[in-house]
N, C-alpha and C positions, 0 to 999 in steps of 0.2 A: 646754666640754661636748663630750665625745667618745663615740661609739658605734661598735661593731663588729658587722658582720653577715657571715655566711658566704654566699657564692654560688659560682658556677662558670662556667667558660668552656670552650668546645669547641675542641680542636686536632685537626684531622683527624676521626676518628670517636671519639676519646676525650676525656674532660673532665678538667680540673684545677681544684683548689679556688682560689677567689679571695676574699680578705678585703676587704670593702668598709668602709673607715674614713670616718666622717663627723665632721667637726669644725666646731663653730659657735662663732665668736668675735665680739667686738664690733668694729665698724668699718663702713665703707660697705657697703651691700648688694651682695653679689657672690656668684655661684655658679660655682665653678671645679672642674673634674674633671681629675685627673692620673692617670698610670699607663698611658700609651700607649692612650688611648681612640680608637676610630674615630669617624667622623661620627655614626653612629646612637647611640653611647654619649654623645657630647657633647650631642646634641639631647635627651637624656633630662631635662635640667634643666627644660625647658619643659613636658614631659609630667608630670613629678613635681610641679612647682609647681601646675599646674592641677588635678591629681588630688587633691592634699592639700587645696586650697581647696574643691573641689567635694564632698569627702567630709566637710566640716564641721569641719576642723581649721585652725588658724592656721598660716600659713607664716612662719617667722622672717625678719624684715627685717634680717639680720646678714650677716657674712662666712661663707659656707659653703664648706668645702673637702672634696671627696670624693676619696679616694685608693683606687685599685684595685691591691691588692698580690697577687702580685709585680709591681713596677712595670716590669720589663723584658719582660713578656709582653703582646703586643698583644691588646686587648679589642675585640670587635665583637659586634653584635647588640643586641636590645632587652631581653634578659633581666635587665639590671641595674636596670631601672626600679623594680621592687618592693623589692629590697633597699636601694636608695638612699632611697626614701620611708620605709621602715621605720626605717632608720638615722636619718633626720631626726626622725621622731616619737620615737625612743628618746632622741636627744640633747636634745630639748626636754621630756622627761619624760612624754610621752603613753603610751609603752610602757616597762615596766621593762626595764632593760638585761640583767638576769640571765635574763630570759625568752628572750633571743636565743641563749643559749649552746648549746642542744641542737637548733637548727634550721638547715638550709641553705635559703635562700629564693631563688626566681627567678620572674620573670614580667614581662610588658610591661603598662604602664598606659595605659588610655584616659583622655581628658581628664576624664571623669565619674567616674573611680575604678575602673571595671571592670578586671579582670585578664584579659588576652588570652593565648592560648597562645603558646609560644615553640618554637624549634627546639632539638633536642638534649636534651630532658628525660630520655630514657632513659640516655645516657652520663653525664649529670650525676647521676642517681640512683645509678648504679654508683660514681661517684667519691665521692658522699656517704656511701655505705654504710660505708666504712672510716674516715670522719672524724667523723660525728655519728650521732645516733640517729633523727632524723626530718627530713623535707623538706616544705616548703610550696611547692606548685606551682600554676599556673593549673588551674582545674577541668577545662578541656579537655585537659590533659596528665596528669591524675591516673591514668587507667587505664594509660597508657603507662609512667609511673614505677612503678606498683604491680607491674609484672612482676618487678622486682628484689626478691628476697627478702632479709630481714635489715635492712630499714629501714622505718619507719612513714611513710606518705604521706598528706598532707592537701591537698585541693583547695580553693582559695579562689576565691570569685566576684568579690570586690571588695576594695578597700583597707580599707574600714570593717570588713568581716568579719574580715580578717586581723589588723587592729589589736585588735579586741575579743577574738579568739581568743588573741593573745599576752598580753593583759591578764588572761586567765582569765575574762572576762565572757560568752563565747559559745563553744559547742562546735562543732567542725567534724568531721563523720563521717570516721573513718579509712577510706581506700580500700584494698580488697584485690581481687585478681583471680585467677581460676583460669586460668592460662596454658594448661593442657591443653585447655580448652574451645575455644580458638581454632583448634585443629588439626582440628576436625570440620567436615564439610560445606564443604570448601575447593575441591572439584573443579568443573569446568565440564562438565556433562553434554551440552551442545550441541556440543562438539567431541570427536568420538570417531573412532577409526581405522576403525570399521565403515562409516563413510561413504565411505571411500576405496576405490574399485574398482581391482583389479589392483595393480600396483607391489609385488609380493610381495618382490622382492629389495631394494627401497628400504626397505620396512618392516623387513626383517631388518637392514639396515645401521643404521637409526635405533635399533632395539632394542639392537644391539651398542653403539652410541654412548652411549645412555642408561645401559646396564648398567655401562660403564666410565668414563663422564664424558669421552668422546672428542669432539674437534672433528670436524665433518663438513661437506662441501661437496657440494651437489646441482647437477648440470648437466643441463639438458634444455630442450626447446622450450617456447614459451609454452603455457599451459593443460595442462601435463602433471601438475600437482598438487604442485609444489615448495612453494609457500606454504601450501597446504592441509595438507600433511604436517607442515610445520614448526610450524604453529599448534596441532597436536594433540600436540606433544611433551610439553607440560605434563601431559597426562593419563597418561603412562607413566613419568614421572620418579619416583624413589622419594620418599616423604614427607620433608619437611625435618625435621631433628632440632631439638630445642630450642636447642642450642648454635649451630647454623647460623642458626636463626631470630633469635636474639638478636643475632648479629653483623650479619645483613642488616638488621634493624630499626634498629640504630644508624646505618647508612648512610642509610636513608630518613628517620630522625628528624632528623639534622643537615642533610638536604637539604630538609626541610619537605614531604615527599611522603606522610606518613601521613595517611590519611583521618580525619575527625573521629570520635573515640571508638575509633579503631583502636589496639590495644595492641601487636600483634605482626604481622609479615609471616609468616603461617603457611603460605604456599605459595611454592614456588620461583619467583623472578621470571622473567618472560618479557619482554624488552625488544626492541623492533623499531624503531630509529631510522630516519628518512628519510635518503636518500642525500645530501641537502644539508647534513648535519651537519658541523660544524667539528671540527678535531682537539681543541680544548679541550672541546667538547661530548661527544666520544667518550671521551677519556681523563680529562678533568677539568681544572680550572684557573680562570682569571679573575683579576680584581684581588683579590678575596677568594676563594681557592681553594675550589671545590666539587667533590664527586664527579661523575665523568662516567658515561656509559652502561656502561662496563666494570665500574665499581664498583656501579652500580645493578643490574647483572646478577649480582652476587656470589652464589654458591651456586645459580645458575639458568642461564638461556639468554640469550645475545645473538644475535639473528637479524638478519642483514644480507641483506635481499632485494635482488636486482639488484646484486650485489656490485661488478661492474666499473663501475657508475655512480657509486660513491663516489670522491671525489678520491683520487688515488694516494697523496699524502702523508698523508692521513687514515688510509688502510688500513695504511700502513707503521708508524704508531705503535702498531699492535696487536702488533708482534713481541715487544717486551719484556714486556707483560702476559701474553701467551700462554705465555711461558717462566717468568717469575718469579711469576706469579699475584698481583702487587701493582703499584701505580703510585706513584711518588714524584714529587711536584710541588714543584719548587724555585723559590723567589722570593728577592729580595734579603734580606728580613727573616726568612724562615722556610722550612722544608722539611717538607712533610706527606706521609705515606704512607697510601694507601687500599688496602684489600684488593680483589683483582680475580680471584677464582678462579671463572671462568665457563666454560660450554660454548659454544663458538662454532659457530653453524650458519649457513652461507652458501648462497645460491641464485643461480644465474646461467644465462643462455642460452649455448648453445655458440658463437654468433656474433652480429654486430650485428643481422641480420634475425631471428635466433632459430631458423632451420630447418635448420641444418647437421646432416646425418645423419638428418633426418626423411624417411622414405620417401614421405610423402604431400604434402610441400610442397617445391618446389625452392628451394635456397639461392641467393640472388642476390649473395652476398658473394664477393669475391676472396680468394685465400689471404693476401695482404698485409693485407687488412682484418681477417680472422679473427685473424691473428697479432698485429696491433696491438691488437685488442679484448681478447684473452686476456692480452696482456702487461701489462694494467693490474693484474693480480694477479702480483706478483713471485714468483720462485722461492723466496726465503727465507720469504715468507709462506705459500705453498702447502705448503712443507715442514713447516710447523708445524700443518697441518690433517691429522689422523690418517686420516680416511676420505674418499675421493672416490668418489661414486656417480653413475651415469648414471640419469636419470629420463626414459625414453622416453614417447612419446605412447601413451595407453591405447587399445587396439583397441576397436572398436564392440561386439564380442561381450562383452567384459568390462564395458563400461559398462552394458549392458542386462541383465546377469545378476542373478537374484534371490537368488543364494546370498549369505548374510550372511558378511562377512569377520570376522576376529577383532576383538573389542572392545578398547578401550583398557585395560579392567580385566584382561583375560586377559594382554595383553602386560606390563602393569605388574606383575603377580604374578611373572612370570619375571625382570623387571628387579630387583625388590625382593629376590628370592631371591639373585641374583648379588651385589647390593650388601651383603647380610647377610654373605656369605662374605668380601667385602673388608673389611667393618667389623670382623669378628673378626681378620682378618689384620693390619690396621693399627691395632689397638686401642691399642697402646703408642706410636703415632706421631701426628703432627699432620696426616696426610693421610687422605682419606676414600675414594678410589677409585683404580683402576689407572692412570688417565691422569696422576695426580699423582706417580707413582713416580719416584725419582731412581736414579742408577746403583747405589747400595748396595742399594736395595730390589730392583732388577731382578736383581742377582746372586743374591739370596736366593730370589726367587719366580718367576723367568722362566728357569729352567734347561731346556735342550732336549737331546734325545738325538741321536745321530749322524745319524739320518735327517732330523730337523728341521734340523740344522746344515747338511747338504749342500743342502737345499732353500733355506735362507736364503742360502747362498753363491751359488747359481745365480741367485737373484732379485737380489741385490746386483750381481752382475757383468752380468747381462743388462739390468736396468732402470736401472743407474747410480745406485742409491739412495745417499743421504748417510748418515753415521753417525746423524743424527737420524732419518732414514727407517727405518733398520734397527731402531732402538730403538722407534719407533712400531709397527712390525710386531709386535715381541715383546709390547708392551703390549696390542695388540688381541688377539693370540693368547691371552694370559693371561685376558683378559675372556671370550673365546669358551669357553675351558676352564671358567671359573667358571660360565658359563651352563649348561654341561652337567654341572656338579657334579664335574668331574674335577680331580684334584690336579696331574697332570703334563700339560704342554703336548704335544700330539700333532701329527703331520704334517698332519692334516686341519685343525687349528686354524690352523697357520701358513699353509697353502695359502689358506684363506679370508681371512686377514689380508692376504696379499700382493695379493689381488684388489682390496682396498680402497685400495691405494696407487697404482693406475694406472688409466687409462682407455684401454687399448689395444684396446678392442673394435672390431669392424668398423664403419666409418663415422666413427671419430674420427681426428683428426690423428695422425701417427706419434708414438710415444712418444719417439723420439730428438729430437723438436723441443723437448723440455724444457718442455712446456706444463702438463702435469698430473702432475708427479712430485715 
């Protein structure tokens, strides 16, 4: 007696179809699973046996062989419980075998037969769309899977209900969802830029950063508002598109981070890991590779507060994702690639005591201590951060002013307008903002006149900028021009962009020390 059930396994953030073959033959009672199953898959035999018995069905006391094909693909997770149980019931005649032809099935079984949610139902539904016409998932995953158009989704509560549905004795309501509705009321009205007094040049820098998707580093004494400003970035970022939301949701789905009933990540992620995080936690990895914080920040913001407090080797692993916008995790048996297109926002003090260049507090650090503290951020890493901005202490007069600052919605409107220009510009490419431009794009969209060229030449010679730094200036200048609705980059745009590449203001360490360049 042989039965076949379609299921799916996740590789990275994508899924592949797995055929679950169940063969029951005479012989000594034995339940064996083959096809490179991990421990959680091997343990499914105990859950399946208990679930079938507690659901009122007889469990065959014969030789049961479960094959997960393709056999050379490693299988992990608990999503194979339900297809294995359905396969056993089909092989024993409880469920008609023909009824399984048009369904892809996945779900974890409790011992009493309840079907529990599993990770990765969204990418599995995407994989099923090109293979079959319907999918049976746990009821807790039904809204998530229903985001995928072109496939029918049924959410089952328990094994008895799923079996009765496949026999045609009971109906399960087909699940549909309006994905657009998830994009309404996603803002956080409690975090608004109007609460931030002063710091007008910092707000301008953050506006430019959000308009072009540029990385930014804020340097200032304690209490100057660095963290407060960073937490309000989500309120001025442009709304996430459906394509971006789908890709981000796939990452959260395979990581098991979607809230119950949540179908889409409808707002750009804002991740702020603690400085004790490991390199695997930041980049991803583990015995069974999982996405790290850089991937969980995909299409959003990765905020590293007190950046020099992170372990240096942990920070250095950011170099490749900042350039390639993806992370490849290689293991002996497999190699997985996760997307990691995020906006890096860092915050740090200017010295160990935090008061270097603060006119109201004397700095107690020696030059060597400051040099050692700042050297925790290497030159190559700093070179990949587009905008460097100083955040000074806010004067008392500005703290006590009653004048209302610009709201996040006002700034967000300008940011969205600039992003719309970029969206039209890159409509035929796979990039979304100026920060993602490569050399070919820059040749087409970052042309400068002779006056801008001479200004750039002087900046490169005087500040000792690298080729990467030069390109960063051009990208920032392109963003500033977009914010003004100007097609050609002008000298004023280049001049402002150059200011964001160095902190040579009064009170800072000399530029030639190579600390912030």
